Structures are given as structure tokens and as C-alpha cells.
C-alpha positions as CSV (number, residue, x, y, z in Angstrom):
1,M,-16.4,4.8,1.3
2,R,-15.9,8.5,1.8
3,T,-18.7,9.9,4.0
4,N,-19.4,12.9,6.2
5,A,-21.2,13.8,9.4
6,K,-21.8,16.8,11.7
7,F,-20.1,15.0,14.6
8,L,-16.7,13.4,15.0
9,P,-17.2,9.7,14.4
10,P,-15.8,7.0,16.7
11,R,-13.1,4.7,15.3
12,L,-15.6,1.8,15.5
13,L,-19.3,2.4,15.4
14,D,-21.3,-0.7,16.5
15,L,-24.4,-0.9,14.3
16,G,-26.0,-3.4,16.7
17,N,-26.5,-6.2,14.2
18,G,-23.1,-7.8,14.3
19,Q,-21.8,-5.1,11.9
20,Y,-19.5,-2.1,12.5
21,H,-18.4,0.9,10.7
22,F,-14.6,1.3,10.9
23,N,-13.8,5.0,10.4
24,H,-10.5,6.6,9.6
25,S,-8.8,9.5,7.6
26,V,-10.9,12.2,9.2
27,E,-10.8,15.8,7.7
28,V,-12.6,18.7,9.3
29,Q,-14.0,21.5,7.2
30,A,-16.3,24.4,8.1
31,D,-19.8,24.5,6.6
32,E,-21.4,27.7,5.3
33,N,-22.3,28.6,9.0
34,G,-18.8,28.0,10.3
35,Q,-19.8,24.7,11.9
36,P,-17.5,21.7,11.6
37,D,-18.2,19.0,9.0
38,Y,-16.3,15.8,9.3
39,Y,-15.3,13.9,6.2
40,Y,-13.8,10.5,6.6
41,E,-13.5,6.9,5.2
42,S,-16.0,4.5,6.6
43,V,-15.7,0.7,6.0
44,L,-18.4,-1.8,6.7
45,V,-17.1,-4.7,8.9
46,N,-19.3,-7.8,9.1
47,G,-18.5,-9.5,12.4
48,E,-16.3,-8.9,15.4
49,P,-13.8,-6.2,14.4
50,T,-10.5,-8.1,14.8
51,Y,-7.3,-6.8,13.2
52,N,-7.6,-9.4,10.4
53,L,-11.2,-8.5,9.7
54,L,-10.5,-4.8,9.7
55,V,-7.7,-5.3,7.1
56,T,-9.8,-7.6,5.0
57,S,-12.7,-5.3,5.1
58,M,-10.6,-2.3,4.1
59,I,-9.2,-4.2,1.1
60,A,-12.6,-5.5,0.1
61,D,-14.0,-2.0,0.2
62,R,-11.5,-0.8,-2.3
63,Y,-11.0,-4.0,-4.5
64,S,-13.5,-6.7,-5.4
65,T,-12.3,-10.3,-5.4
66,A,-12.4,-10.2,-9.2
67,Q,-10.2,-7.1,-9.2
68,E,-7.7,-8.6,-6.8
69,L,-7.5,-11.8,-9.0
70,A,-7.0,-9.7,-12.1
71,L,-4.3,-7.6,-10.5
72,I,-2.4,-10.8,-9.4
73,N,-2.9,-12.6,-12.7
74,N,-1.9,-9.5,-14.7
75,F,1.2,-9.1,-12.5
76,N,2.1,-12.7,-13.0
77,A,1.9,-12.1,-16.8
78,D,4.1,-9.0,-16.5
79,K,1.2,-6.7,-17.2
80,E,-0.1,-3.7,-15.2
81,V,2.8,-4.0,-12.7
82,Q,2.3,-0.5,-11.3
83,A,-1.4,-1.3,-10.5
84,Y,-0.1,-4.4,-8.6
85,V,2.4,-2.3,-6.7
86,D,-0.3,0.2,-5.8
87,Y,-2.5,-2.7,-4.6
88,Q,0.3,-4.0,-2.4
89,R,0.9,-0.5,-1.0
90,Y,-2.8,-0.2,-0.1
91,R,-2.6,-3.6,1.7
92,E,0.3,-2.4,3.7
93,L,-1.4,0.9,4.5
94,S,-4.6,-1.0,5.6
95,K,-2.5,-3.1,8.1
96,L,-1.0,0.1,9.6
97,I,-4.4,1.8,9.9
98,A,-6.0,-1.3,11.5
99,L,-3.2,-1.4,14.1
100,S,-4.0,2.1,15.4
101,P,-6.1,2.1,18.5
102,A,-7.2,5.7,17.8
103,L,-9.3,7.4,15.2
104,L,-6.8,8.6,12.6
105,L,-6.8,11.9,10.9
106,K,-6.3,12.0,7.1
107,A,-2.9,13.7,7.7
108,E,-1.8,10.8,9.9
109,V,-2.9,8.3,7.3
110,D,-1.1,10.3,4.6
111,A,2.1,10.2,6.8
112,L,1.7,6.4,7.2
113,N,1.4,6.1,3.4
114,V,4.6,8.0,2.8
115,G,6.4,5.6,5.1
116,I,5.5,2.6,2.9
117,T,6.6,4.3,-0.4
118,K,8.1,1.8,-2.7
119,I,11.5,2.4,-4.3
120,K,11.7,1.4,-8.0
121,I,15.0,0.1,-9.2
122,T,15.6,-0.8,-12.9
123,L,18.7,-2.9,-13.7
124,P,20.0,-4.5,-16.9
125,L,19.0,-8.2,-17.0
126,A,22.5,-9.3,-17.7
127,K,23.8,-7.9,-14.4
128,V,21.1,-9.7,-12.4
129,V,21.2,-13.2,-13.8
130,A,23.5,-15.8,-12.4
131,G,27.1,-14.6,-12.5
132,G,26.0,-10.9,-13.0
133,V,27.2,-8.1,-10.7
134,Y,23.8,-8.0,-8.9
135,A,23.1,-11.7,-8.8
136,S,23.3,-11.8,-5.0
137,L,20.8,-8.9,-4.8
138,A,18.4,-10.8,-7.1
139,D,18.8,-13.9,-5.0
140,L,18.0,-12.0,-1.8
141,L,15.0,-10.2,-3.4
142,M,13.6,-13.6,-4.6
143,K,13.9,-15.0,-1.1
144,K,12.1,-12.0,0.3
145,K,9.4,-12.3,-2.4
146,A,10.0,-8.8,-3.6
147,I,7.8,-7.4,-6.3
148,F,9.6,-7.4,-9.7
149,A,8.9,-7.4,-13.4
150,S,11.2,-8.1,-16.3
151,T,11.6,-7.5,-20.0
152,D,14.1,-9.0,-22.4
153,T,16.7,-6.5,-21.4
154,H,15.8,-5.2,-17.9
155,V,14.5,-6.1,-14.5
156,T,12.5,-3.7,-12.4
157,V,12.2,-4.3,-8.6
158,W,10.1,-2.4,-6.0
159,V,11.5,-2.4,-2.4
160,S,10.4,-0.6,0.8
161,Y,13.9,0.5,1.7
162,L,17.4,0.4,0.4
163,L,20.5,0.5,2.6
164,E,22.8,3.5,2.0
165,Q,25.7,1.3,0.9
166,H,23.5,-0.5,-1.6
167,Q,22.0,2.7,-2.9
168,A,25.5,4.1,-3.4
169,I,26.6,1.1,-5.4
170,L,23.5,1.1,-7.5
171,A,23.5,4.9,-8.0
172,A,27.1,4.7,-9.3
173,D,26.1,2.4,-12.1
174,P,25.0,4.4,-15.1
175,E,22.8,1.5,-16.3
176,V,20.7,1.5,-13.1
177,T,17.9,3.8,-12.4
178,I,16.4,4.4,-8.9
179,E,13.1,6.2,-8.4
180,T,11.3,7.0,-5.2
């Protein structure tokens, strides 16, 4: 939840009742009197703020359980794939934010988010199935549980990184598109 205060918030604010506010993504803006206003994300954490609970609380703050199930089920039905990719990116970002021992500025969180950008690769299905030019790539992606979706003619895969030599091979194929 986006909130604001007249003071710089701590990373973890103990509410004294077994609950904490986990704060991050701080931005400073001057008010009408030139005094600082701090705007930041604040997540309610119920219990001892362990890494796992921080991550879980951040995800639960953005997505209800019903929304998560819908995202997963829609993805499994090849629907709303981009929404699922965005959800997975937020899960990865939550893990990075939770790892930080310091209160993070919004610019730092934005930089972390850039680091987990997914690369979207679309390939002809015939080149990915067994015996196709990219069959070994498909096998590797399946073992790594990559996010992918398919139609009758194409397969789209989202990956976190692509080796230079693989990017060169894929980029040389006019039937393949790569988006970052």
C-alpha cells in the first residue's frame, strides 16, 4: 500500500502486537512549505518478519489468493499470459526487496526491477518440436520450467537472460522475434 509520512520510515516498523510494517520504495518530495514528505510502499506483516514472510506478505498485498489462482489457471489455459509474466516478475522483485537489509529508495527498487526484465522470444512451432532446429532449446527451457505459451503455429517463451551466441543464432532467423 502506498503511504506517506513526514519522517523517514524504518525498513521494519514493529507495531508491538506481533505485526510489522515492511517499508520500501521511498520517494522524497517537498511539501508546500519546502519540508520533506516521504512516500513509500508499506506492507503489513503478521508475525516475525522472516525473509519468507516478507516475500509472502508483499505478494499477498498485491494479489489476493483468488487472483493468484486465476493467474495460474489462465496461464495453464494459454490465456492472459502477459499477466502471468508480470506476476512472476513481481514475485522475483519481492524476493530481491526482501533480501535487502536496508530501506530501499524507489530508484533502487526500479533498478532491481530492470534487472529481472523478461526477454520474450517467439519461434515457429515446427522449429521447436522434436527434430526441429530449436528442439534442444525447448528441452532445456522445459527442464528449467520457463514460462511459455503456444498457439497452433508459434511458441512464445519468456526468459531472464539469453547468452550472446544464442541471441545471435535466434536473431539471424527471420521467423524468430526477440523483444526485451
